[in-house]
C-alpha positions in Angstrom: -0.6 41.2 -62.5 -2.8 38.1 -62.9 -1.4 35.3 -65.1 -3.0 34.9 -68.5 -4.8 31.8 -69.6 -1.9 31.0 -72.0 0.6 31.3 -69.2 -1.3 29.0 -66.8 -1.6 26.4 -69.6 2.1 26.8 -70.4 3.1 26.4 -66.7 1.0 23.3 -66.4 2.8 21.8 -69.4 6.2 22.7 -67.9 5.4 21.1 -64.6 4.0 18.0 -66.2 7.2 17.6 -68.2 9.2 18.0 -65.0 7.1 15.3 -63.3 7.8 12.9 -66.2 11.5 13.6 -65.9 11.3 12.8 -62.2 9.7 9.4 -63.1 12.7 8.7 -65.4 15.0 9.7 -62.6 13.4 7.2 -60.1 13.4 4.5 -62.7 17.1 5.1 -63.2 17.8 5.1 -59.5 16.0 1.7 -59.1 17.9 0.4 -62.1 21.2 1.0 -60.3 20.2 -0.1 -56.8 17.4 -2.7 -56.4 16.2 -3.8 -59.9 17.0 -7.5 -60.6 19.4 -7.9 -63.5 16.8 -9.7 -65.5 14.6 -6.6 -65.6 17.0 -4.6 -67.8 15.1 -5.1 -71.1 11.8 -4.1 -69.6 13.4 -1.1 -67.8 15.0 0.1 -71.1 11.5 0.0 -72.7 9.9 1.8 -69.8 12.5 4.6 -69.8 12.4 4.9 -73.6 8.6 5.2 -73.6 8.6 8.0 -71.1 11.5 9.8 -72.7 9.6 9.6 -76.0 6.5 11.1 -74.4 8.7 13.9 -72.9 10.2 14.7 -76.3 6.8 14.6 -78.0 5.2 17.0 -75.5 8.2 19.3 -75.4 8.4 19.7 -79.2 4.6 19.7 -79.7 2.8 22.4 -81.8 0.9 23.3 -78.6 4.2 24.1 -76.7 5.5 26.0 -79.7 2.4 28.1 -80.1 2.2 28.9 -76.3 5.9 30.0 -76.3 5.2 32.2 -79.4 2.1 33.7 -77.7 3.8 34.4 -74.4 6.8 36.1 -76.0 4.3 38.9 -76.9 2.9 39.2 -73.4 4.2 41.1 -70.4 5.3 38.5 -67.9 6.6 38.7 -64.3 10.3 38.4 -63.8 9.8 34.7 -62.7 7.6 34.1 -65.8 10.3 35.5 -68.1 12.9 33.1 -66.7 10.6 30.1 -67.0 9.7 31.1 -70.6 13.3 31.8 -71.5 14.6 28.5 -70.2 11.8 26.4 -71.6 12.1 28.0 -75.0 15.9 27.2 -74.9 15.0 23.6 -74.2 12.3 23.5 -76.8 14.5 25.0 -79.5 17.3 22.5 -78.9 14.9 19.5 -78.9 13.0 20.9 -82.0 16.1 21.4 -84.0 17.1 17.8 -83.8 15.5 15.5 -86.5 13.9 12.4 -84.9 16.0 10.1 -87.0 19.2 11.7 -85.8 18.1 11.5 -82.1 17.4 7.8 -82.6 20.7 7.2 -84.4 22.7 8.9 -81.6 20.8 6.8 -79.0 21.4 3.5 -80.9 25.1 4.4 -81.6 25.5 5.3 -77.9 24.3 1.9 -76.8 26.6 0.1 -79.3 29.5 2.3 -78.5 29.2 1.8 -74.7 29.1 -2.0 -75.3 32.3 -1.7 -77.5 33.9 0.6 -74.9 33.3 -2.0 -72.2 35.0 -4.7 -74.3 37.8 -2.4 -75.3 38.4 -1.4 -71.7 38.4 -5.0 -70.5 40.9 -5.9 -73.2 42.7 -2.6 -73.0 42.5 -2.1 -76.8 41.3 1.2 -78.2 40.9 -0.2 -81.7 37.8 -2.2 -80.5 36.0 1.1 -79.7 37.5 3.3 -82.4 35.0 2.7 -85.3 32.0 3.4 -83.0 33.6 6.4 -81.5 34.3 7.8 -85.0 30.6 7.3 -85.9 29.5 9.0 -82.6 31.8 12.0 -83.4 30.3 12.3 -86.9 26.8 12.2 -85.4 27.7 14.9 -82.8 29.0 17.1 -85.6 25.6 16.8 -87.3 23.9 17.6 -84.0 26.0 20.7 -83.6 25.0 21.8 -87.1 21.3 21.3 -86.3 21.5 23.1 -82.9 23.6 25.9 -84.3 26.6 27.9 -83.0 28.2 31.3 -83.6 31.9 30.4 -83.6 32.8 26.7 -83.1 30.8 23.5 -83.4 32.0 22.4 -80.0 30.1 25.3 -78.5 26.8 23.7 -79.4 27.7 20.6 -77.4 29.2 22.5 -74.5 26.0 24.6 -74.2 24.0 21.5 -73.2 26.0 21.2 -70.0 27.3 24.7 -69.3 24.8 27.2 -70.9 26.3 30.6 -71.9 29.9 29.2 -71.7 31.9 29.2 -74.9 35.1 27.4 -75.8 37.0 30.6 -76.5 36.3 31.6 -72.9 37.3 28.1 -71.7 40.6 28.3 -73.7 41.7 31.4 -71.8 40.5 30.2 -68.4 42.1 26.7 -68.7 45.3 28.1 -70.3 45.8 30.5 -67.3 44.9 27.7 -64.8 47.4 25.3 -66.4 50.2 27.9 -66.4 49.7 28.6 -62.7 48.8 25.1 -61.5 51.6 23.0 -63.1 54.4 24.7 -61.1 52.4 24.2 -57.9 51.9 20.5 -58.6 55.6 20.1 -59.5 56.7 21.7 -56.2 54.4 19.6 -54.1 55.3 16.4 -55.9 59.0 17.1 -55.3 58.5 17.9 -51.6 59.0 15.2 -48.9 55.8 13.2 -48.5 54.1 13.6 -45.1 54.1 10.5 -42.9 50.5 9.5 -42.7 50.0 5.7 -43.2 46.4 4.8 -42.7 45.8 1.9 -40.3 44.7 -1.3 -41.9 41.2 -1.8 -40.3 38.1 -3.7 -41.4 34.6 -2.8 -40.5 31.2 -4.1 -41.8 29.5 -1.8 -44.2 26.5 -1.3 -41.9 28.9 0.2 -39.3 30.3 2.5 -42.0 26.7 3.4 -43.1 25.8 4.6 -39.6 28.8 6.9 -39.5 28.3 8.2 -43.1 24.6 8.8 -42.4 25.5 10.9 -39.4 28.0 12.8 -41.5 25.5 13.6 -44.2 22.9 14.6 -41.6 25.4 16.8 -39.9 26.2 18.6 -43.1 22.5 19.3 -43.7 21.1 16.5 -45.8 17.4 16.1 -45.1 16.6 12.4 -44.9 12.8 13.2 -44.8 13.3 14.1 -48.4 16.0 11.7 -49.3 17.7 8.4 -48.7 21.1 6.7 -48.8 21.6 3.4 -50.7 24.4 1.3 -52.2 25.4 1.2 -55.9 28.4 0.3 -58.0 29.1 3.9 -58.6 28.0 6.7 -56.3 25.4 9.1 -57.7 22.6 11.6 -56.8 19.2 11.7 -58.4 15.6 12.8 -57.8 13.6 15.9 -57.2 13.7 18.6 -54.4 11.4 16.6 -52.1 13.0 13.2 -53.0 16.7 13.6 -53.5 18.5 10.2 -53.3 22.2 9.5 -53.0 24.2 6.3 -53.2 27.6 5.2 -51.9 29.9 2.3 -52.3 31.7 0.7 -49.3 35.0 -1.2 -48.9 35.0 -3.1 -45.6 38.8 -3.1 -45.3 38.9 0.7 -45.8 36.3 2.8 -43.9 37.7 6.0 -45.4 36.9 4.8 -49.0 33.2 5.7 -48.9 33.4 8.9 -46.9 34.4 11.4 -49.5 32.1 10.2 -52.3 29.3 10.3 -49.8 30.1 13.9 -48.9 30.4 14.7 -52.6 27.0 13.3 -53.4 25.6 15.1 -50.3 26.8 18.3 -51.8 24.8 17.6 -54.9 21.8 16.7 -52.9 22.0 19.9 -50.7 21.8 21.9 -53.9 18.7 20.1 -55.1 17.1 20.4 -51.6 17.9 24.1 -51.6 15.5 25.1 -54.4 12.5 27.2 -53.3 9.3 25.2 -53.0 7.0 27.6 -54.8 9.1 27.0 -58.0 9.2 23.2 -57.9 8.6 21.8 -61.3 10.0 24.8 -63.2 13.4 26.0 -64.3 13.6 28.2 -61.2 14.0 25.0 -59.2 16.6 23.4 -61.4 20.4 23.6 -61.6 21.8 26.4 -63.7 24.6 24.2 -65.0 26.7 21.1 -64.4 29.6 23.3 -63.4 27.6 25.0 -60.6 26.2 21.6 -59.5 29.8 20.2 -59.4 30.9 23.3 -57.4 28.5 22.3 -54.6 29.7 18.7 -54.4 33.4 19.6 -54.7 33.1 22.4 -52.1 31.7 20.1 -49.5 33.8 17.1 -50.4 37.2 18.8 -50.7 37.2 22.3 -49.4 35.1 21.5 -46.3 35.2 17.7 -46.1 39.0 17.4 -46.3 39.7 20.4 -44.1 41.3 20.3 -40.6 38.4 22.2 -39.0 35.9 19.7 -40.3 37.7 16.7 -38.9 38.5 18.6 -35.7 34.8 18.0 -35.0 34.2 14.6 -36.7 37.5 12.7 -36.2 36.8 11.9 -32.5 33.4 10.5 -33.6 35.2 8.5 -36.4 37.6 7.1 -33.8 34.8 5.9 -31.6 33.1 4.2 -34.6 36.3 2.8 -36.0 38.6 2.2 -33.0 41.5 1.2 -35.3 41.8 4.9 -36.3 42.9 5.8 -32.8 46.4 4.8 -33.8 46.4 7.8 -36.2 46.5 11.4 -34.9 44.1 14.0 -36.3 46.9 15.9 -38.1 48.3 12.7 -39.6 44.8 11.7 -40.8 44.3 15.2 -42.3 47.6 14.9 -44.2 46.6 11.4 -45.3 43.4 12.4 -46.9 45.1 15.3 -48.7 48.1 13.4 -50.1 49.1 14.5 -53.6 50.2 11.7 -55.9 49.9 11.5 -59.7 47.3 9.0 -60.7 46.4 7.5 -64.1 42.7 7.4 -63.2 40.7 10.7 -63.1 38.2 9.6 -60.4 41.1 8.5 -58.1 43.0 11.8 -58.6 43.8 14.1 -55.7 42.3 17.6 -55.5 45.5 19.3 -56.8 46.1 17.2 -59.9 42.4 16.5 -60.8 42.1 19.6 -63.0 45.0 18.5 -65.2 43.0 15.3 -66.0 40.1 17.4 -67.1 42.0 19.8 -69.1 43.6 17.0 -71.1 40.2 15.7 -72.0 39.0 19.2 -73.0 42.0 19.6 -75.3 41.2 16.4 -77.0 37.5 17.3 -77.4 38.4 20.7 -78.8 40.9 19.3 -81.3 38.4 16.7 -82.5 35.7 19.2 -83.2 38.1 21.7 -84.8 39.2 18.9 -87.2 42.8 18.8 -85.7 42.5 15.3 -84.3 40.9 12.1 -85.6 39.4 9.4 -83.4 42.2 6.9 -84.1 44.8 9.4 -83.0 43.4 9.9 -79.5 45.6 7.3 -77.7 48.9 8.8 -78.9 47.7 12.3 -78.1 46.5 11.3 -74.7 49.7 9.5 -73.7 52.0 12.3 -74.8 50.0 15.0 -73.0 49.4 12.9 -69.9 53.1 12.4 -69.4 53.8 16.0 -70.1 51.2 17.2 -67.5 51.5 14.5 -64.7 55.0 13.2 -65.2 54.1 9.5 -65.5 53.7 7.2 -68.5 50.4 5.7 -69.4 50.8 1.9 -69.2 47.8 0.9 -71.4 44.6 2.1 -73.0 42.5 0.9 -70.1 44.3 3.3 -67.7 44.5 5.9 -70.4 41.9 7.1 -72.9 39.5 4.2 -72.2 38.9 4.9 -68.5 35.8 7.1 -68.9 32.5 6.2 -70.6 31.5 9.8 -71.5 32.7 9.8 -75.1 31.1 6.4 -75.8 27.7 8.0 -74.8 28.5 11.0 -76.9 28.8 13.3 -73.9 31.2 15.7 -75.5 31.3 19.0 -73.6 30.7 17.4 -70.2 34.3 17.1 -69.0 35.0 20.8 -68.7 32.2 21.2 -66.1 34.3 19.2 -63.6 37.1 21.7 -63.6 34.7 24.6 -63.7 33.1 23.2 -60.6 36.4 23.3 -58.8 37.1 26.9 -59.8 33.5 28.0 -58.9 33.8 26.2 -55.5 37.0 27.9 -54.5 35.7 31.3 -55.5 32.5 30.8 -53.5 34.5 29.5 -50.5 36.9 32.4 -50.4 33.9 34.8 -50.5 32.1 32.9 -47.8 35.3 33.0 -45.6 35.3 36.8 -46.1 31.6 37.3 -45.5 31.1 34.9 -42.5 33.2 35.8 -39.4 35.0 32.9 -38.0 33.7 30.4 -40.6 36.4 27.8 -40.0 36.0 28.0 -36.2 32.3 27.5 -36.7 33.0 24.4 -38.8 35.4 23.1 -36.2 32.6 23.3 -33.6 30.3 21.3 -35.9 28.4 24.3 -37.4 28.2 23.8 -41.1 24.7 25.2 -41.2 26.0 28.8 -41.4 27.9 28.0 -44.6 24.9 26.1 -46.0 22.6 29.0 -45.4 25.0 31.3 -47.2 25.0 28.9 -50.2 21.2 28.7 -50.1 20.9 32.5 -50.3 23.6 33.0 -52.9 23.4 29.9 -55.1 20.6 27.4 -54.5 17.6 29.6 -54.3 18.2 31.2 -57.7 17.7 28.0 -59.8 18.2 29.0 -63.5 17.5 32.7 -62.9 21.1 33.6 -63.9 23.7 31.9 -66.1 26.6 30.4 -64.2 29.1 33.2 -64.7 26.5 35.8 -63.6 25.5 33.7 -60.6 29.2 33.5 -59.5 29.7 37.2 -60.1 26.6 38.1 -58.1 27.6 35.9 -55.2 31.3 36.8 -55.1 31.6 40.3 -56.7 34.0 38.9 -59.4 33.7 37.1 -62.7 34.8 33.4 -62.6 38.5 33.2 -62.3 41.2 30.6 -61.8 43.0 32.8 -59.2 40.8 31.7 -56.2 41.5 28.0 -56.8 45.3 28.7 -57.1 45.2 30.8 -53.9 43.3 28.1 -52.0 45.6 25.4 -53.3 48.8 27.2 -52.4 47.6 28.0 -48.9 46.3 24.5 -48.2 49.1 22.4 -49.6 51.9 24.8 -48.6 50.8 24.2 -45.0 50.3 20.4 -45.4 53.7 19.9 -47.1 55.5 22.6 -45.1 56.7 24.4 -48.3 56.4 27.9 -49.7 54.1 28.0 -52.7 
């Protein structure tokens, strides 16, 4: 069926919006990599101008009239997805009064500045007034966007479409009940001997090794690049996906796993089908799915014994000091379980507990059960309950993340969802691909990547996250796969029955 004039015009507008978003992405990449510090005011104006144009075009009468007209037309299956997802985006943007958007942006800037001071001085009271204002604004946003059950759902939907807090409550409750006993057993087990050698190597030596790792996993450097930034991140578009890493010369292991993590994100972006570039069919379905790809490669593959069976000899050649440590000792060392105050430093097993704590706080806030000023006490009590260690100060407690200062409520749950999705995809891939771990041990990660391309990447936003996982694995998303994976892996490493 030939596309109508309205659909062609609509598709052109959609692709133009995508192009403008890519421009913002490249400006953001430059801001965090090569831009001189003095360029910050100009860069802020540049980004604000383009973001303003994007909002203007997305919420224009023209876009609205095209969406209305196309809803009456018979579209192809692809066209229906592109229309559905663009309408969803249009509705959310159109529901927000311009003044509220501006106030949230301004409050975010002020709140982040207050957060930076509060964290430096380890004093939550410095940030509290701005956080309270941001929460009030996000309540207004939820009312404008709309929700069926809880205000929090309107915020969660921005990051994990189709997911609702009632569903998360059940999922996380079951996960916590099954995970806490596993964590307790591992923490009470004798710690494996695996002291990492103290070695120092220039960052350019580390960069060569990490580049080879990323290429080996499947990252296409013809459509990407690897740079340095204060905090690792991934950005860009399918033909230009850039990742960054941070090096420590005295610890060559430090940069490896963030690099693999960002490569996982990049592989997802590079896996979209070319004919859909610039449309929702070449975009991530949710942050949870995006995180599943990074966590699968970083932790499930990247911290596995088969993976390092292939790469550890290369690592020892690059970093001769590592020859003092056996492969098995290295494997135990990179999978050590130890409670940490800081989420981003947490091991794979305790990480979800950090996320669930934040989710409980967010839920309580938007259900009116917790006030901004009560966050530190709530945090400290639950943290000790979940991880068994006291929180020494606000900086290593509720002030460690910038998300709330920006107003990114609903973001944190996607980290834990990513872990659960990743384990479910991995367990399915192991079942579907004969000898998968042997393949990885021989350096073949392409077979796994091809499976992910076919079952996850190529679909873009065609399905919501839960449907995508069910289609790929034959089951609805569940905590059971992560628990099974964790028991098998850490039971073997620690020599205990889980």
